[in-house]
C-alpha positions in Angstrom: 151.3 91.4 97.7 149.0 92.6 100.4 146.1 90.3 101.4 142.7 92.0 101.2 139.6 90.3 102.4 136.9 90.5 99.7 133.3 89.7 99.8 132.1 87.0 97.4 129.7 89.6 96.0 132.8 91.3 94.4 132.2 88.9 91.5 129.0 88.2 89.5 127.6 84.7 89.5 129.0 84.0 86.1 132.5 85.3 87.0 132.5 83.1 90.1 131.6 80.1 87.9 134.4 81.0 85.5 136.8 81.4 88.5 135.9 77.9 89.7 136.7 76.4 86.3 140.0 78.3 86.2 140.8 76.8 89.6 140.2 73.4 88.1 143.0 74.2 85.6 140.7 74.6 82.6 141.7 76.8 79.6 139.5 79.4 78.1 138.3 77.1 75.3 137.4 74.4 77.9 135.5 76.9 80.0 133.6 78.2 76.9 132.5 74.6 76.1 131.5 73.8 79.6 129.4 77.0 80.0 128.2 77.0 76.4 129.5 80.5 75.7 131.9 82.0 73.2 135.6 81.9 74.0 135.8 85.7 73.7 133.1 86.0 76.4 135.4 83.8 78.6 138.3 86.1 77.9 136.1 89.1 78.9 135.0 87.4 82.1 138.6 86.5 83.0 139.7 90.2 82.5 136.8 91.3 84.7 137.8 88.8 87.4 141.4 90.0 87.3 140.3 93.6 87.5 137.9 93.2 90.3 140.3 91.1 92.4 143.2 93.5 91.6 145.5 90.7 90.5 147.7 90.2 87.5 147.0 86.7 86.4 144.8 83.6 86.7 147.0 82.0 89.3 146.8 85.0 91.6 143.0 85.1 91.1 142.7 81.5 92.2 145.0 82.1 95.2 142.8 85.1 96.1 139.7 82.9 95.9 141.3 80.3 98.2 142.4 82.9 100.7 138.9 84.4 100.8 137.4 80.9 101.3 135.4 81.0 98.0 137.0 77.8 96.7 137.8 74.7 98.7 140.4 72.1 97.6 
């Protein structure tokens, strides 16, 4: 996989929030409860994140966020 430097503006504020919770290992239901939104909305947000980051899964999305410095351990 080629590394591409992305701007944090690639994601909306809500998508970035969801990505942070994904990085914590939370499942869609847990994210929905934490953000007080529907689980289907979380699924939609996750799909948008994967699309915008051009990755195939949640793990790759989190790796991309770490590489770009958006998330710290």
